[in-house]
N, C-alpha and C positions, 0 to 999 in steps of 0.2 A: 463377432468379427474382431480379430486381433488387431493390434496397433498398426502393423505393416499393411494389412489388408485395408484397414480404414483409411490410412494415408493414401494408398493407391486409389481407393474409391474417390477420395476428395480431389486428388490430382486429375483423375478421369473427368470428374464433373467440371473442374475449372478449365480443362482443355476442350470440352465439348463445343464451346462457343468459337473455338479457333479453327478446328479442322476435324472433319469426320474421320479422315484417314488416321489422325493421331489417336482419336478415341478407339478405333479398331485395334491399333497397336497396343494401347493400354489394356484393352479387354483381353487380348491374347496374353500379355504379360501377367495380368492378374489371374487368368484362367490356368496358367502353368503352375500356380501356387496351390499347394494343398493347404486347407484351412488350419490343419494341425502341424504344418511343417515349420520348424524353427529356422528362421533366416538370420543367422548370426552375423553375416558379413555384409551382404548387399543385395539389392534387387535392381533389375534392369527395367527402366521406364523412360518414356520421353519426358524431358525436362527442358527448361530454357537453356541448359548447359549443352544440349545436343540431343539428337533424336533418340539415341540409345545411351543415355548417361547412367552411371551407377549410383544408386542410393546407398550411401554408406551408413551403417548403424553406428551411432556414436559410442565409442569406447576407446580405451588407451591403445589397443592393438590396431585400430583403424585410423589413428591420427595421421599416419603417413599417407593414407589414401584420400584424405579430404581434398576437395577442389582447391586450386592454388589461391583463389580469391577469398578463402576463409582463413582468417588469422588464427593461430594456435599458440599455446604457450611455448616460450623459448627455454623454459626450465623443465627439469625432469621431476616427476612425482616423487621419486625416491629421495630427492634432495630436500623435500619439505618436511617440517615438523610442526605440529599443531600448537598454536599459541592462543587461539581464540575459539571459544565454543559459542555457536550462534543458535539461539532459540527462536524458531519461527522462520524456517527456510521457505520463503515464498518467492514470488516473482520479483517483488521490489528488492529484496535483499540480494538476489542474484544479478539484478541489473545495476546495483549501486555499490554496496560495500564489497562484494565479491569482484566487481570489475576494477575498483580502485586497487585492491590487493593484487589482482592479476597484472595490472599496469606496473605495480611496484616490483613484483617478482620478475617481471620481464626485464627489469633493469639489472637483475642479478643480486638484489639486496633483500635482506630480512626474510630469509626462507624459514625462520623459526616462528613466523606469524601466520601459518596456514590455518585453515578453518576446519572445525568439526561441526556438523549439523546436529540439531537436537530439536525435540518437540514433544508435546504431550496431548495434542489434539488429534482428531481423526484425520484431518487434512495433512498433518505432519506424517502420519503413517503412509498415506497415499504418496506423498512426495518422496519419502524414503524408498518405497517400492519402485517408483519411477526412475530414481537416480542410481540405485544400486547396480542394475545391469549395465549401465554406461559409465561405471567407475567414478561416479559422482561428478562427471563432466556436465557442463551446460553450454548450449549454444545461445549466444546473445546477439540479436539482430537489431541494429539501430536503423530506425525508419525515417528516411528522408525521401520525398517523392522523386523517383527516378534514380536514387542513389543509395539503396539499402546496403548496409555493411554488416557482415557476419563475423563473429569471432567465437572461439571456444575457450572457456575459462576452466582452469584446473586447480583452483586454490583450495577446494574442499577435498580432504583426505579420508573422510569417513563420516558416518552418521550414527549416532547413538540409537540402538534399537528402541522403538516406541512401545511402551507397555501400558498397563492399566493405570499406573501412577508414574511418578517421576524418579523412582529410586535409581534407575539406571543412569540418569543424568547426574544425580548426586554422587554416585560412585565414580563416574567419569571425571568429575571435578576434583577428585582426590589428587589428580595429576598436577604437580606444582608447575609444570610447563604451561598449563592453561592459565594465563594471566589476565585475560579479558573475557567476560561473558557479554555478548551483544544481543540485543533484543529487537525484533520486529513482531510484535504481538497484537497490533492494531490499536486504534484509539480506545476501543472498548475493553482492552485487556488489563487495565491498570487498577481495577477495583476502587474507582473513585466515584463520588457523588457527581452526576452530570451537571447539576445546577451550580455547585460550589467549587468543584474541582478538588475537593478535600478527600483524603483517604476514607474509605467506608469499612470500618471494622466488622460490619454485619454482612458483608458480601459472603455468599455461600461458600466460595472457595477459601476465603480467609477463615471462616468459622471452622470448616473442615480441617484445614491445615494447622490451625492453632491447637486443635485437639489431637491431631495425628501427624505430627511433623516427621515421624519416621517413615511415613508413606504419603508424601504430599501429592496432591492432584493439581495444584495451581502453580503457575510459574514462580510466584514469589515464595511459596512454600518450598519449592525446589531450591531456589537461591539461598534462602535462609538455612535450610538443612545442610546445604553444601558449605556455607560459610561457617556454621557451627562445627562441622567435622574438621575443616581446615584449621580453625582456631584451636580445637582440642588436640590436633596433631602437630601444632606448632608451625603450621605453614602460613605464609603470607596470604592475605585475602586477595581475591581477584577483583578487578575493576568491573563495574556494571555499566555498560554503555547502551543507553536507549537510542534506537534509531526510528522512533515513531513520531507521528505528527501530533505532538501534544506540547502546549506551552510549557517551558521549563521541564522538559522531559526527564532530565537527570534528577531534578529535585522531586518530581512526581514518583519516579522509580524508588528513590531513597525513602520517601515517606511510606511507600507500600511495603518495602522490606522491613524498615524499622517499625512501622505500625504493626505489622504481624509479629515482630519480635517482642513488642510491648505486651502482647497477649500470651507470650510463651515464657519469657525470661528477661527480667529487667537488665541483667548484666549483659545478655546477648544483644539487647536493644542498644545499650550504651556502646558496645563493640561495633555494631553496624554504623552508628552515627559518627563515631570517632575514628574508625580505622578503614572503612570501605569508601572508595571513591565512586562518585556517580557523575561523570561529566555530562554537561548539557550539549545538545547537538541540534543542528538543522540539516535535514536531508531533503533532496529534491530530485526527482526524475519521474516523469509520467510513464507508467508501466501498466498497460492493460492486462487483463486476464488472458490466459492461453486457452484456445479452443482448437478443434480439429482444423479450423481454417488456417491457423498459424502453423500447425504441423504440416499441413499439405503445402503451404507456401514455402516452408523451409525445404521440403523434399523437392519441389518443383524448381525453385530458384537456386538452391545451393547444394542439392543432392545429399542432404543429411536427414537421417531418421533419428529424431530426438524425442524421447517420451514426453518431455515437458520443456520445450524451448521457451525462451523469454524474448519478447518483442518490446521495444521501448523507443522513446524519442532520443535524438542525439544529445540533447542538453542534459547535464547532470551537475549537481552542486552538493558540497558537504562542508559544513562549517562546524568546527569542534572546539570545545573548551579543552585546554591542554592540562588535564588532571588525571594522570596515569602513573601512580606511584610505583607500580611494578613494571613499568616500561610500556612501549607501544611501537608499532611499525612507523617508519618515516613517511607517513602519508602526505606530508607537505611537499614531498618531491614529486608527487603525481597529481597535484592540483587541489588537495584538501586545504581549507583555510583554518588555521588555528588562531583563535582570538578570544579575549575575555569578554567580547561583546556579542556572544552567541544570541543572547535574548533579543537583541535588536533585529538580527537577521531572521530569527525564528518567528518573531511577531509579524514581520513584513511578509514572510512567506505564508504563514497560516491565514492572515487576514486577506491578502490580495490574491494568492493562488488558490488555496483551499477554500477560502470564502467565495471566490469566483466560481469554482466548480460547484459549490453548494447552491449558488444563486441560479445558475442556468439548468441545473439537474431537473428541477421539478416542473418548470414551465415546459421544457423540452419533453420531459416524460409525459406530461398531460397532452401534449400535441402529437405524440407518437413519433417523435424524432429519436432515432436510435443512436447515431454517432455524434460525438462531441463536435467534430469538424463541420457536420451538417448544421448543428445549432449555430455555429459561429458565422455561417454564411446566410443565416436567416436574418434579415434586416431588423426585425423587432427584437429578436433574441440578442443580437450583438449590440443594438442600441440600448437595451435594458442593462446589459452588463457594463457597457461603457459609462452610462450615466450613474449607475450605482457605485461603481468604483471611483469615478471622478468626484462625485458630490458627497458621498457618505462614508466609503471605506477608507480611501487613501488619506483624507484629511485627519483621521484619528489614528494613523500609523506614525509612531515617532520616527524621527530621522535616523537613517542608517549610515554609518561612516562610508563615504565613497560611493553611495548609491543614489541615483535620481529615481525617486519613487514612480513618477509618471513614466519614465523610460522603462523601469522594471515592469510596470503593468503592460506596456506595449509589447515587451518581450513575451510576457505570459500569454497575451492574446494571440500572438503569432504561434506559440506552442500549442495552444488549444486548437488552432485552425489547421494544424498539420494533418492532412488527410491520410498520410502514410501510417500514422500511429494507430488509427482505428479504435481509439478509446471510445467506450460506450457510455451512454446516459444511464443505463441501469447500474453500472458500476459506481457512478457518481451519486446515484440516488439512494443506494443501499445504506442501512445503518444510520439513518438520519437522527435518531434519538441520541446517538453518541457524537455525531458530527456537528449538528446545529449548535449545541452548547460550547463547542470548541472553536468553530470557524465563523459563525454568524452572530450569535448572541453577545459575545464580548464587544464587538463593534457597536452593537445596539446599545449595550450598557454604557459604554464610554460616551456615546453621543447624548444619551439621556442625562448623564451626569454633567455634561457641558451645556445643557439646555438647548441642544441642537435638534433639528427635525430628523425623523426616522421613517419617512414615507417609504423609501425604497427598501430599507431593511425589514420593516414591518410587512411589506409586500412579499419579501422572500419567505418570512415565517408563514404568511397566509398561503403562499403557493405550496409550501411543505404540508400545511394542514389539508389543503384541497387534495394534494397527491395521496395523503394517508387515507383518504376515503376509498382508495383502491379502484377508481374508475376514471378512464381517460375522457377527454373531451368528446371522443367518438362513442362514448358509453360502452367502452370495452373494459371488462374487469381484468385486473392483474393482481398478482400476489405481492404483498408488501414485504420487501426483504429487510427486515429489521428485528432484532431480538425482542423488541417491545411491541411488535405488531398487534398482539392480542389486546392491548389497551389503547394503542394509537388509533386504530381504525374506528372503534366505537366512539372515541372522543371526537374524531374528525367528522364523523357522520352527525353526531349531536351538534357540532359547531355550525352546521348548515343553518340551523335555526337559532342557535345560541352560541356565538363565537367564543364566549367566555369558557365554554366547556373544554375547549382545547387548551386554553391558557391555564386551566386548573391543573395541568400536569406540572406542578411546581418543582418536581425533582429535575425537570428539563429547563423550564423557563426562569425559575428562581425569582429574584426581585424584579426582573424586567416585566413580569406579568402584573406587577403592582402599579406600574406607571400609567396614569390616565392618558397621557399622550400616546404611548405605545398601544394601549388597549383600543383607543379610538382609531388610530391608523390601521391596526390589524383588522378591526371589525369592518371598516370601510373597504379594505382590500379584499377580504374574504367574501363579503356580501357581493362585491362586484364580480368576483371570480365565479360564484354560483349563478348570479343573475345574468351577467353579460358574457361570461366566458373568458378564457385565458388571453386570447389575442386582443379583445376589446379592452381588457384591463391593462395589459402592457401598453397599449396605445394611449390610454388615458394617462398612465404614468409618464410616458415619453413627452406628452404635451403639457405636463404639469397640472393635470386636471383630476388627479386621483385624491 
């Protein structure tokens, strides 16, 4: 079933509950379509816009035909020139950085800072294939109950072909007009040791690219190869701007590029450390994954067929260090905060928001709760998160200029509870082996150093361990979505009888696992989870009896 037919099917199903008559009309409309027929412009189906509204395929030619309530760029594509190459064109990038640039271009300024997409993963190839037929346009829907708002962004002007290695990206970066390379490559993409946060020179991608920098397969090999070419051609280096949820993300990116350079050429490593800028940043916007549900909703509500739309919450925040020697767009004019205190904002967000996500993901997953907003209306789940944040996480977050941390948490809780976003527990629960060391264990470590109790944080780690066993409270098996699932699950199952078996994953737990207090709290929590169950354990924690 092609994408149009699939969307029609989804709309038909969503309409079934409303009117049999409408279902019949959709059936007729779908039946008029040949499965192999190319629908370049539009399809006629019943939508909330009217009984026979037109579904417009998203592309430049159809921009004038979009519904009036869909915002679109006020600038012309022909006026844009690329100044940023972005690696990792996913949903978050398109709901965040691309939206800020769209806002800026709509003011009539900085048209020489448009985006070119790039990537080297399989998912990058799929994204390129989805965006190319729609001229690199994206529909972004901000979700607020009863007040969804759609806009089309047009800041991307192209997408480097995705090959077996990164040579095409390296060649693209010969263009001196590309002055920034931005990254959203996920927390696990930085080739660092999860327990220490230090660059790992033995990472397979690093080992490969150190030996074959002329055909790099990793992001940092691509960046280093491109920087070497620009240096050799007498061109200024580009600035590398990480937009991932990692503490001190600019410094981490710097150590990855320079660490790889150390394995290749000491002079090149010195060049990277002295000449290339790596600004730190804090980025924030809850952006769920796209499924056929979102595609159907977009078609039904706004009359647009987009191969890969983005749905997200209304809130967004971007805090940046102003370290761009080759220039930057005037993002401060559209709400971006430039400050030398990025680390304080970054730590606040990682501990309170990302840590909060990690805290509720595993108990909710064990209890079969699918959506984040459903977890937030569960009294035990909300009580667990409130108590954990209030008593253990927020007290070890340093003050942030102009921010009330308790008020910030209340805003976070409201965002989590937004039912319009439809964020899922499986999304929060994935990749725990990379997320726990960044979002939970640093708070645990800080409290242990301060001789403070860690009952709640140890419970979070125990819940993750119990989740890694791959079995819900209802005894339903599920697949653990984690690159280290092959060793996490056996360790979690062994920990049912011997909790220390999970803490033996020292590349994840590091020195936290050596603390007698943490080990004791973890063991008590895990034993309770296996013996009494998730709800009973949460209740004991809420009563102060765990």
